[in-house]
PDB file of N, H, CA, C and O in Angstrom:
ATOM      1  N   MET A   1     166.918  41.903 150.607  1.00  0.00           N
ATOM      2  CA  MET A   1     169.004  41.685 149.351  1.00  0.00           C
ATOM      3  C   MET A   1     169.700  41.673 150.574  1.00  0.00           C
ATOM      4  O   MET A   1     169.420  41.825 151.763  1.00  0.00           O
ATOM      5  N   PRO A   2     170.830  41.414 149.804  1.00  0.00           N
ATOM      6  CA  PRO A   2     171.997  41.135 150.956  1.00  0.00           C
ATOM      7  C   PRO A   2     172.842  42.449 150.851  1.00  0.00           C
ATOM      8  O   PRO A   2     173.013  43.018 149.773  1.00  0.00           O
ATOM      9  N   GLU A   3     173.569  43.075 152.512  1.00  0.00           N
ATOM     10  H   GLU A   3     173.431  42.612 153.388  1.00  0.00           H
ATOM     11  CA  GLU A   3     173.196  44.142 152.332  1.00  0.00           C
ATOM     12  C   GLU A   3     174.981  44.185 151.759  1.00  0.00           C
ATOM     13  O   GLU A   3     175.705  44.420 152.725  1.00  0.00           O
ATOM     14  N   GLN A   4     175.580  44.055 150.767  1.00  0.00           N
ATOM     15  H   GLN A   4     174.991  43.864 149.982  1.00  0.00           H
ATOM     16  CA  GLN A   4     176.726  44.532 149.932  1.00  0.00           C
ATOM     17  C   GLN A   4     176.269  44.588 148.695  1.00  0.00           C
ATOM     18  O   GLN A   4     177.097  44.421 147.800  1.00  0.00           O
ATOM     19  N   TYR A   5     174.605  44.877 148.265  1.00  0.00           N
ATOM     20  H   TYR A   5     173.932  45.012 148.993  1.00  0.00           H
ATOM     21  CA  TYR A   5     174.038  45.088 147.605  1.00  0.00           C
ATOM     22  C   TYR A   5     173.736  46.693 147.617  1.00  0.00           C
ATOM     23  O   TYR A   5     174.105  47.337 146.635  1.00  0.00           O
ATOM     24  N   ASP A   6     172.889  47.555 149.003  1.00  0.00           N
ATOM     25  H   ASP A   6     172.589  47.032 149.801  1.00  0.00           H
ATOM     26  CA  ASP A   6     173.130  48.651 149.647  1.00  0.00           C
ATOM     27  C   ASP A   6     172.953  49.709 149.514  1.00  0.00           C
ATOM     28  O   ASP A   6     172.029  50.453 149.843  1.00  0.00           O
ATOM     29  N   GLU A   7     174.291  49.913 148.762  1.00  0.00           N
ATOM     30  H   GLU A   7     175.042  49.309 148.494  1.00  0.00           H
ATOM     31  CA  GLU A   7     174.154  50.998 147.726  1.00  0.00           C
ATOM     32  C   GLU A   7     173.684  50.977 146.056  1.00  0.00           C
ATOM     33  O   GLU A   7     173.623  51.914 145.260  1.00  0.00           O
ATOM     34  N   GLU A   8     173.430  49.750 145.900  1.00  0.00           N
ATOM     35  H   GLU A   8     173.480  48.988 146.546  1.00  0.00           H
ATOM     36  CA  GLU A   8     173.116  49.741 144.323  1.00  0.00           C
ATOM     37  C   GLU A   8     171.383  50.110 144.547  1.00  0.00           C
ATOM     38  O   GLU A   8     170.534  49.839 145.396  1.00  0.00           O
ATOM     39  N   ASP A   9     171.431  50.862 143.297  1.00  0.00           N
ATOM     40  H   ASP A   9     172.121  51.083 142.607  1.00  0.00           H
ATOM     41  CA  ASP A   9     170.225  51.657 142.959  1.00  0.00           C
ATOM     42  C   ASP A   9     169.333  49.599 142.075  1.00  0.00           C
ATOM     43  O   ASP A   9     169.368  48.799 141.141  1.00  0.00           O
ATOM     44  N   VAL A  10     168.717  49.950 143.413  1.00  0.00           N
ATOM     45  H   VAL A  10     168.689  50.601 144.172  1.00  0.00           H
ATOM     46  CA  VAL A  10     167.515  48.735 142.095  1.00  0.00           C
ATOM     47  C   VAL A  10     166.757  48.510 141.907  1.00  0.00           C
ATOM     48  O   VAL A  10     166.101  47.531 142.266  1.00  0.00           O
ATOM     49  N   SER A  11     166.284  50.189 140.579  1.00  0.00           N
ATOM     50  H   SER A  11     166.816  50.983 140.287  1.00  0.00           H
ATOM     51  CA  SER A  11     164.825  51.185 140.924  1.00  0.00           C
ATOM     52  C   SER A  11     164.969  50.530 138.837  1.00  0.00           C
ATOM     53  O   SER A  11     164.244  50.307 137.867  1.00  0.00           O
ATOM     54  N   ASP A  12     166.723  50.505 139.333  1.00  0.00           N
ATOM     55  H   ASP A  12     167.312  50.687 140.120  1.00  0.00           H
ATOM     56  CA  ASP A  12     167.660  50.176 137.439  1.00  0.00           C
ATOM     57  C   ASP A  12     166.858  49.352 136.338  1.00  0.00           C
ATOM     58  O   ASP A  12     167.363  48.266 136.052  1.00  0.00           O
ATOM     59  N   VAL A  13     165.511  49.755 135.579  1.00  0.00           N
ATOM     60  H   VAL A  13     165.101  50.637 135.811  1.00  0.00           H
ATOM     61  CA  VAL A  13     165.285  49.229 135.233  1.00  0.00           C
ATOM     62  C   VAL A  13     166.802  48.437 134.217  1.00  0.00           C
ATOM     63  O   VAL A  13     167.388  47.377 134.433  1.00  0.00           O
ATOM     64  N   ALA A  14     166.985  49.263 133.349  1.00  0.00           N
ATOM     65  H   ALA A  14     166.509  50.124 133.173  1.00  0.00           H
ATOM     66  CA  ALA A  14     167.810  49.376 132.225  1.00  0.00           C
ATOM     67  C   ALA A  14     169.036  47.939 133.325  1.00  0.00           C
ATOM     68  O   ALA A  14     169.024  46.853 132.746  1.00  0.00           O
ATOM     69  N   GLY A  15     169.710  47.939 134.340  1.00  0.00           N
ATOM     70  H   GLY A  15     169.719  48.821 134.810  1.00  0.00           H
ATOM     71  CA  GLY A  15     170.999  47.792 134.337  1.00  0.00           C
ATOM     72  C   GLY A  15     170.335  46.651 135.183  1.00  0.00           C
ATOM     73  O   GLY A  15     171.238  46.212 135.894  1.00  0.00           O
ATOM     74  N   ALA A  16     168.929  45.825 135.489  1.00  0.00           N
ATOM     75  H   ALA A  16     168.195  46.182 134.912  1.00  0.00           H
ATOM     76  CA  ALA A  16     168.430  44.771 135.363  1.00  0.00           C
ATOM     77  C   ALA A  16     168.486  43.983 134.897  1.00  0.00           C
ATOM     78  O   ALA A  16     168.851  42.869 135.274  1.00  0.00           O
ATOM     79  N   GLU A  17     168.021  44.454 133.610  1.00  0.00           N
ATOM     80  H   GLU A  17     167.724  45.359 133.304  1.00  0.00           H
ATOM     81  CA  GLU A  17     168.105  43.438 132.179  1.00  0.00           C
ATOM     82  C   GLU A  17     169.615  42.655 131.948  1.00  0.00           C
ATOM     83  O   GLU A  17     170.137  41.601 131.583  1.00  0.00           O
ATOM     84  N   SER A  18     169.913  44.171 132.512  1.00  0.00           N
ATOM     85  H   SER A  18     169.490  45.027 132.808  1.00  0.00           H
ATOM     86  CA  SER A  18     172.455  43.449 131.748  1.00  0.00           C
ATOM     87  C   SER A  18     171.672  41.952 132.859  1.00  0.00           C
ATOM     88  O   SER A  18     171.498  40.771 132.559  1.00  0.00           O
ATOM     89  N   TRP A  19     171.330  42.812 134.325  1.00  0.00           N
ATOM     90  H   TRP A  19     171.471  43.771 134.569  1.00  0.00           H
ATOM     91  CA  TRP A  19     172.553  42.300 135.449  1.00  0.00           C
ATOM     92  C   TRP A  19     170.940  40.598 135.020  1.00  0.00           C
ATOM     93  O   TRP A  19     170.635  39.832 135.934  1.00  0.00           O
ATOM     94  N   ILE A  20     170.488  40.507 134.039  1.00  0.00           N
ATOM     95  H   ILE A  20     170.735  41.129 133.297  1.00  0.00           H
ATOM     96  CA  ILE A  20     170.039  39.035 134.055  1.00  0.00           C
ATOM     97  C   ILE A  20     170.496  38.581 133.085  1.00  0.00           C
ATOM     98  O   ILE A  20     170.796  37.398 133.249  1.00  0.00           O
ATOM     99  N   LEU A  21     170.770  39.076 131.813  1.00  0.00           N
ATOM    100  H   LEU A  21     170.527  40.036 131.680  1.00  0.00           H
ATOM    101  CA  LEU A  21     171.042  38.579 130.391  1.00  0.00           C
ATOM    102  C   LEU A  21     172.440  38.203 131.046  1.00  0.00           C
ATOM    103  O   LEU A  21     172.581  37.009 130.782  1.00  0.00           O
ATOM    104  N   ASN A  22     173.722  38.707 131.889  1.00  0.00           N
ATOM    105  H   ASN A  22     173.608  39.677 132.104  1.00  0.00           H
ATOM    106  CA  ASN A  22     174.991  37.796 132.008  1.00  0.00           C
ATOM    107  C   ASN A  22     174.946  37.028 133.312  1.00  0.00           C
ATOM    108  O   ASN A  22     175.910  36.489 133.854  1.00  0.00           O
ATOM    109  N   HIS A  23     173.772  37.051 133.715  1.00  0.00           N
ATOM    110  H   HIS A  23     172.988  37.489 133.275  1.00  0.00           H
ATOM    111  CA  HIS A  23     174.284  35.658 134.787  1.00  0.00           C
ATOM    112  C   HIS A  23     172.978  35.092 135.506  1.00  0.00           C
ATOM    113  O   HIS A  23     172.924  34.881 136.717  1.00  0.00           O
ATOM    114  N   GLY A  24     171.585  34.801 134.316  1.00  0.00           N
ATOM    115  H   GLY A  24     171.629  34.974 133.331  1.00  0.00           H
ATOM    116  CA  GLY A  24     170.537  33.893 134.028  1.00  0.00           C
ATOM    117  C   GLY A  24     169.466  34.018 134.475  1.00  0.00           C
ATOM    118  O   GLY A  24     169.499  35.210 134.783  1.00  0.00           O
ATOM    119  N   LEU A  25     167.906  33.449 134.922  1.00  0.00           N
ATOM    120  H   LEU A  25     167.879  32.481 134.672  1.00  0.00           H
ATOM    121  CA  LEU A  25     167.539  33.381 135.541  1.00  0.00           C
ATOM    122  C   LEU A  25     167.366  32.666 135.968  1.00  0.00           C
ATOM    123  O   LEU A  25     168.476  32.656 136.501  1.00  0.00           O
ATOM    124  N   GLN A  26     166.569  31.176 136.649  1.00  0.00           N
ATOM    125  H   GLN A  26     165.668  31.184 136.216  1.00  0.00           H
ATOM    126  CA  GLN A  26     166.030  30.333 137.744  1.00  0.00           C
ATOM    127  C   GLN A  26     164.569  30.655 138.306  1.00  0.00           C
ATOM    128  O   GLN A  26     164.149  31.763 138.642  1.00  0.00           O
ATOM    129  N   MET A  27     163.765  29.202 138.337  1.00  0.00           N
ATOM    130  H   MET A  27     164.106  28.302 138.064  1.00  0.00           H
ATOM    131  CA  MET A  27     161.967  30.363 139.129  1.00  0.00           C
ATOM    132  C   MET A  27     161.706  28.513 139.048  1.00  0.00           C
ATOM    133  O   MET A  27     161.652  27.609 138.214  1.00  0.00           O
ATOM    134  N   SER A  28     161.579  28.788 140.860  1.00  0.00           N
ATOM    135  H   SER A  28     161.624  29.523 141.537  1.00  0.00           H
ATOM    136  CA  SER A  28     161.192  26.993 141.353  1.00  0.00           C
ATOM    137  C   SER A  28     159.710  27.613 141.764  1.00  0.00           C
ATOM    138  O   SER A  28     159.192  28.719 141.921  1.00  0.00           O
ATOM    139  N   LEU A  29     159.359  26.230 141.840  1.00  0.00           N
ATOM    140  H   LEU A  29     159.780  25.332 141.713  1.00  0.00           H
ATOM    141  CA  LEU A  29     157.121  25.935 142.331  1.00  0.00           C
ATOM    142  C   LEU A  29     157.898  25.030 142.804  1.00  0.00           C
ATOM    143  O   LEU A  29     158.610  24.261 142.157  1.00  0.00           O
ATOM    144  N   GLY A  30     157.743  25.124 144.254  1.00  0.00           N
ATOM    145  H   GLY A  30     157.165  25.748 144.779  1.00  0.00           H
ATOM    146  CA  GLY A  30     157.622  23.893 144.846  1.00  0.00           C
ATOM    147  C   GLY A  30     155.491  23.402 145.500  1.00  0.00           C
ATOM    148  O   GLY A  30     154.437  24.036 145.472  1.00  0.00           O
ATOM    149  N   PHE A  31     155.770  22.430 145.831  1.00  0.00           N
ATOM    150  H   PHE A  31     156.627  21.916 145.853  1.00  0.00           H
ATOM    151  CA  PHE A  31     154.737  21.368 145.954  1.00  0.00           C
ATOM    152  C   PHE A  31     154.315  21.079 147.260  1.00  0.00           C
ATOM    153  O   PHE A  31     154.902  22.096 147.629  1.00  0.00           O
ATOM    154  N   GLY A  32     153.815  20.612 148.367  1.00  0.00           N
ATOM    155  H   GLY A  32     153.338  19.786 148.067  1.00  0.00           H
ATOM    156  CA  GLY A  32     154.410  19.523 149.958  1.00  0.00           C
ATOM    157  C   GLY A  32     154.642  21.302 150.982  1.00  0.00           C
ATOM    158  O   GLY A  32     154.755  22.516 150.811  1.00  0.00           O
ATOM    159  N   ASP A  33     154.603  20.525 151.750  1.00  0.00           N
ATOM    160  H   ASP A  33     154.511  19.539 151.889  1.00  0.00           H
ATOM    161  CA  ASP A  33     154.969  21.291 153.035  1.00  0.00           C
ATOM    162  C   ASP A  33     156.483  21.135 153.786  1.00  0.00           C
ATOM    163  O   ASP A  33     156.548  20.160 154.536  1.00  0.00           O
ATOM    164  N   PRO A  34     157.453  21.792 153.707  1.00  0.00           N
ATOM    165  CA  PRO A  34     158.621  21.358 153.579  1.00  0.00           C
ATOM    166  C   PRO A  34     159.268  20.928 155.449  1.00  0.00           C
ATOM    167  O   PRO A  34     160.197  20.849 156.254  1.00  0.00           O
ATOM    168  N   LYS A  35     158.389  20.840 155.258  1.00  0.00           N
ATOM    169  H   LYS A  35     157.634  20.904 154.605  1.00  0.00           H
ATOM    170  CA  LYS A  35     158.627  20.220 156.704  1.00  0.00           C
ATOM    171  C   LYS A  35     157.690  19.130 157.807  1.00  0.00           C
ATOM    172  O   LYS A  35     157.781  18.838 158.999  1.00  0.00           O
ATOM    173  N   GLY A  36     156.884  18.789 156.809  1.00  0.00           N
ATOM    174  H   GLY A  36     156.810  19.027 155.840  1.00  0.00           H
ATOM    175  CA  GLY A  36     155.978  17.632 157.396  1.00  0.00           C
ATOM    176  C   GLY A  36     156.680  16.101 156.122  1.00  0.00           C
ATOM    177  O   GLY A  36     157.481  15.714 155.271  1.00  0.00           O
ATOM    178  N   HIS A  37     155.597  15.867 156.937  1.00  0.00           N
ATOM    179  H   HIS A  37     154.947  16.181 157.629  1.00  0.00           H
ATOM    180  CA  HIS A  37     156.577  13.443 156.220  1.00  0.00           C
ATOM    181  C   HIS A  37     155.741  13.154 155.443  1.00  0.00           C
ATOM    182  O   HIS A  37     155.025  12.153 155.417  1.00  0.00           O
ATOM    183  N   THR A  38     155.816  14.546 154.351  1.00  0.00           N
ATOM    184  H   THR A  38     156.398  15.360 154.373  1.00  0.00           H
ATOM    185  CA  THR A  38     155.034  13.697 153.214  1.00  0.00           C
ATOM    186  C   THR A  38     155.906  13.491 152.541  1.00  0.00           C
ATOM    187  O   THR A  38     157.011  13.558 153.079  1.00  0.00           O
ATOM    188  N   PRO A  39     155.853  13.159 151.119  1.00  0.00           N
ATOM    189  CA  PRO A  39     156.940  13.623 149.809  1.00  0.00           C
ATOM    190  C   PRO A  39     156.080  14.936 149.606  1.00  0.00           C
ATOM    191  O   PRO A  39     154.859  15.034 149.727  1.00  0.00           O
ATOM    192  N   ARG A  40     157.018  15.956 149.260  1.00  0.00           N
ATOM    193  H   ARG A  40     158.010  15.876 149.162  1.00  0.00           H
ATOM    194  CA  ARG A  40     157.148  17.043 147.407  1.00  0.00           C
ATOM    195  C   ARG A  40     157.479  16.996 146.720  1.00  0.00           C
ATOM    196  O   ARG A  40     158.163  16.015 146.426  1.00  0.00           O
ATOM    197  N   VAL A  41     157.280  18.015 145.878  1.00  0.00           N
ATOM    198  H   VAL A  41     156.725  18.812 146.117  1.00  0.00           H
ATOM    199  CA  VAL A  41     157.810  17.916 145.006  1.00  0.00           C
ATOM    200  C   VAL A  41     158.195  19.610 144.140  1.00  0.00           C
ATOM    201  O   VAL A  41     157.396  20.539 144.019  1.00  0.00           O
ATOM    202  N   ARG A  42     159.644  19.572 143.648  1.00  0.00           N
ATOM    203  H   ARG A  42     160.293  18.818 143.746  1.00  0.00           H
ATOM    204  CA  ARG A  42     159.585  20.890 143.281  1.00  0.00           C
ATOM    205  C   ARG A  42     160.177  20.241 141.592  1.00  0.00           C
ATOM    206  O   ARG A  42     160.387  19.083 141.231  1.00  0.00           O
ATOM    207  N   PHE A  43     160.318  21.660 140.789  1.00  0.00           N
ATOM    208  H   PHE A  43     160.148  22.600 141.082  1.00  0.00           H
ATOM    209  CA  PHE A  43     159.639  21.858 139.715  1.00  0.00           C
ATOM    210  C   PHE A  43     160.769  24.103 139.104  1.00  0.00           C
ATOM    211  O   PHE A  43     160.431  25.283 139.200  1.00  0.00           O
ATOM    212  N   ASP A  44     161.650  23.574 138.734  1.00  0.00           N
ATOM    213  H   ASP A  44     161.924  22.616 138.657  1.00  0.00           H
ATOM    214  CA  ASP A  44     162.864  24.813 138.185  1.00  0.00           C
ATOM    215  C   ASP A  44     162.920  24.994 136.843  1.00  0.00           C
ATOM    216  O   ASP A  44     162.899  24.057 136.045  1.00  0.00           O
ATOM    217  N   TYR A  45     162.977  25.953 136.590  1.00  0.00           N
ATOM    218  H   TYR A  45     162.993  26.714 137.238  1.00  0.00           H
ATOM    219  CA  TYR A  45     162.995  26.850 135.154  1.00  0.00           C
ATOM    220  C   TYR A  45     163.768  26.748 135.413  1.00  0.00           C
ATOM    221  O   TYR A  45     163.937  26.288 136.542  1.00  0.00           O
ATOM    222  N   ARG A  46     165.485  27.264 134.162  1.00  0.00           N
ATOM    223  H   ARG A  46     165.347  27.637 133.244  1.00  0.00           H
ATOM    224  CA  ARG A  46     166.923  27.234 134.010  1.00  0.00           C
ATOM    225  C   ARG A  46     167.390  28.249 132.765  1.00  0.00           C
ATOM    226  O   ARG A  46     168.346  28.131 131.997  1.00  0.00           O
ATOM    227  N   TRP A  47     166.616  29.036 132.826  1.00  0.00           N
ATOM    228  H   TRP A  47     165.839  29.132 133.449  1.00  0.00           H
ATOM    229  CA  TRP A  47     166.946  29.741 131.087  1.00  0.00           C
ATOM    230  C   TRP A  47     168.257  31.096 131.557  1.00  0.00           C
ATOM    231  O   TRP A  47     168.221  31.937 132.455  1.00  0.00           O
ATOM    232  N   HIS A  48     169.622  30.723 130.195  1.00  0.00           N
ATOM    233  H   HIS A  48     169.651  30.039 129.465  1.00  0.00           H
ATOM    234  CA  HIS A  48     171.201  32.233 130.386  1.00  0.00           C
ATOM    235  C   HIS A  48     170.587  32.476 128.633  1.00  0.00           C
ATOM    236  O   HIS A  48     169.835  31.992 127.788  1.00  0.00           O
ATOM    237  N   ASN A  49     171.500  33.537 128.874  1.00  0.00           N
ATOM    238  H   ASN A  49     172.111  33.931 129.561  1.00  0.00           H
ATOM    239  CA  ASN A  49     171.523  34.061 127.673  1.00  0.00           C
ATOM    240  C   ASN A  49     172.139  33.566 126.413  1.00  0.00           C
ATOM    241  O   ASN A  49     171.582  33.269 125.357  1.00  0.00           O
ATOM    242  N   ASN A  50     173.486  33.533 126.754  1.00  0.00           N
ATOM    243  H   ASN A  50     173.939  33.774 127.613  1.00  0.00           H
ATOM    244  CA  ASN A  50     174.894  32.489 126.532  1.00  0.00           C
ATOM    245  C   ASN A  50     174.416  31.084 126.393  1.00  0.00           C
ATOM    246  O   ASN A  50     173.563  30.464 127.029  1.00  0.00           O
ATOM    247  N   SER A  51     175.481  30.607 125.016  1.00  0.00           N
ATOM    248  H   SER A  51     176.174  31.110 124.499  1.00  0.00           H
ATOM    249  CA  SER A  51     174.943  29.786 124.236  1.00  0.00           C
ATOM    250  C   SER A  51     175.201  28.384 125.548  1.00  0.00           C
ATOM    251  O   SER A  51     174.528  27.436 125.952  1.00  0.00           O
ATOM    252  N   HIS A  52     176.573  28.966 125.846  1.00  0.00           N
ATOM    253  H   HIS A  52     177.120  29.736 125.517  1.00  0.00           H
ATOM    254  CA  HIS A  52     177.174  27.721 126.860  1.00  0.00           C
ATOM    255  C   HIS A  52     176.599  27.026 128.102  1.00  0.00           C
ATOM    256  O   HIS A  52     177.007  26.247 128.963  1.00  0.00           O
ATOM    257  N   VAL A  53     175.195  27.822 127.723  1.00  0.00           N
ATOM    258  H   VAL A  53     174.863  28.455 127.024  1.00  0.00           H
ATOM    259  CA  VAL A  53     174.853  26.671 129.360  1.00  0.00           C
ATOM    260  C   VAL A  53     173.311  26.356 128.891  1.00  0.00           C
ATOM    261  O   VAL A  53     172.594  26.871 128.033  1.00  0.00           O
ATOM    262  N   GLU A  54     173.138  25.418 129.712  1.00  0.00           N
ATOM    263  H   GLU A  54     173.721  25.000 130.409  1.00  0.00           H
ATOM    264  CA  GLU A  54     171.841  24.993 128.873  1.00  0.00           C
ATOM    265  C   GLU A  54     170.699  25.690 129.922  1.00  0.00           C
ATOM    266  O   GLU A  54     170.794  26.232 131.023  1.00  0.00           O
ATOM    267  N   ASP A  55     169.386  25.342 128.856  1.00  0.00           N
ATOM    268  H   ASP A  55     169.308  24.902 127.962  1.00  0.00           H
ATOM    269  CA  ASP A  55     168.135  25.598 128.998  1.00  0.00           C
ATOM    270  C   ASP A  55     167.591  24.611 129.711  1.00  0.00           C
ATOM    271  O   ASP A  55     168.116  23.502 129.816  1.00  0.00           O
ATOM    272  N   GLY A  56     166.729  24.873 130.138  1.00  0.00           N
ATOM    273  H   GLY A  56     166.303  25.774 130.053  1.00  0.00           H
ATOM    274  CA  GLY A  56     166.166  23.928 131.358  1.00  0.00           C
ATOM    275  C   GLY A  56     164.706  23.894 131.974  1.00  0.00           C
ATOM    276  O   GLY A  56     164.189  24.944 132.356  1.00  0.00           O
ATOM    277  N   VAL A  57     163.932  22.473 132.085  1.00  0.00           N
ATOM    278  H   VAL A  57     164.352  21.620 131.774  1.00  0.00           H
ATOM    279  CA  VAL A  57     163.438  22.071 132.847  1.00  0.00           C
ATOM    280  C   VAL A  57     163.772  21.294 133.858  1.00  0.00           C
ATOM    281  O   VAL A  57     163.978  20.178 133.380  1.00  0.00           O
ATOM    282  N   SER A  58     163.936  21.281 134.990  1.00  0.00           N
ATOM    283  H   SER A  58     163.769  22.187 135.378  1.00  0.00           H
ATOM    284  CA  SER A  58     163.766  19.719 136.270  1.00  0.00           C
ATOM    285  C   SER A  58     163.557  19.850 137.071  1.00  0.00           C
ATOM    286  O   SER A  58     163.911  20.918 137.569  1.00  0.00           O
ATOM    287  N   MET A  59     162.671  18.715 138.032  1.00  0.00           N
ATOM    288  H   MET A  59     162.383  17.847 137.628  1.00  0.00           H
ATOM    289  CA  MET A  59     162.205  18.595 138.893  1.00  0.00           C
ATOM    290  C   MET A  59     162.756  17.040 139.245  1.00  0.00           C
ATOM    291  O   MET A  59     163.074  15.935 138.806  1.00  0.00           O
ATOM    292  N   GLN A  60     162.501  18.419 141.097  1.00  0.00           N
ATOM    293  H   GLN A  60     162.244  19.317 141.454  1.00  0.00           H
ATOM    294  CA  GLN A  60     162.475  17.275 142.567  1.00  0.00           C
ATOM    295  C   GLN A  60     161.877  16.826 142.567  1.00  0.00           C
ATOM    296  O   GLN A  60     160.756  17.255 142.295  1.00  0.00           O
ATOM    297  N   LEU A  61     162.162  15.351 142.929  1.00  0.00           N
ATOM    298  H   LEU A  61     163.073  15.002 143.151  1.00  0.00           H
ATOM    299  CA  LEU A  61     160.949  14.271 143.994  1.00  0.00           C
ATOM    300  C   LEU A  61     161.748  14.381 145.737  1.00  0.00           C
ATOM    301  O   LEU A  61     162.918  14.091 145.984  1.00  0.00           O
ATOM    302  N   HIS A  62     161.039  14.719 146.418  1.00  0.00           N
ATOM    303  H   HIS A  62     160.088  14.955 146.217  1.00  0.00           H
ATOM    304  CA  HIS A  62     161.975  14.178 147.907  1.00  0.00           C
ATOM    305  C   HIS A  62     160.562  13.389 148.753  1.00  0.00           C
ATOM    306  O   HIS A  62     159.364  13.667 148.804  1.00  0.00           O
ATOM    307  N   PHE A  63     161.509  12.161 149.422  1.00  0.00           N
ATOM    308  H   PHE A  63     162.483  11.935 149.381  1.00  0.00           H
ATOM    309  CA  PHE A  63     160.496  11.584 149.749  1.00  0.00           C
ATOM    310  C   PHE A  63     160.858  11.372 151.433  1.00  0.00           C
ATOM    311  O   PHE A  63     161.356  10.250 151.528  1.00  0.00           O
ATOM    312  N   PRO A  64     160.791  12.048 152.827  1.00  0.00           N
ATOM    313  CA  PRO A  64     161.326  11.652 153.732  1.00  0.00           C
ATOM    314  C   PRO A  64     161.333  10.515 154.153  1.00  0.00           C
ATOM    315  O   PRO A  64     160.466   9.722 153.786  1.00  0.00           O
ATOM    316  N   ILE A  65     162.418  10.123 155.119  1.00  0.00           N
ATOM    317  H   ILE A  65     163.123  10.767 155.418  1.00  0.00           H
ATOM    318  CA  ILE A  65     162.398   8.185 155.626  1.00  0.00           C
ATOM    319  C   ILE A  65     161.773   8.880 156.503  1.00  0.00           C
ATOM    320  O   ILE A  65     160.581   8.592 156.400  1.00  0.00           O
ATOM    321  N   ASN A  66     161.971   9.812 157.496  1.00  0.00           N
ATOM    322  H   ASN A  66     162.939  10.046 157.580  1.00  0.00           H
ATOM    323  CA  ASN A  66     161.389   9.019 158.956  1.00  0.00           C
ATOM    324  C   ASN A  66     160.368   8.836 159.708  1.00  0.00           C
ATOM    325  O   ASN A  66     160.461   8.133 160.715  1.00  0.00           O
TER     326      ASN A  66
END
């Protein structure tokens, strides 16, 4: 956790829920060795409670050129 949040109480569940609703949530799942020389793939899911921010799933492919 960044030092700027050292003074905050992270055990406050209501506060955490409010923060997520205000800032959104992104989860990522990756397959492949990030330090290897083989292709790898990552799936991202983004959710936000505000209607002006798009929710969605994206996929990234990485092909090393080495």
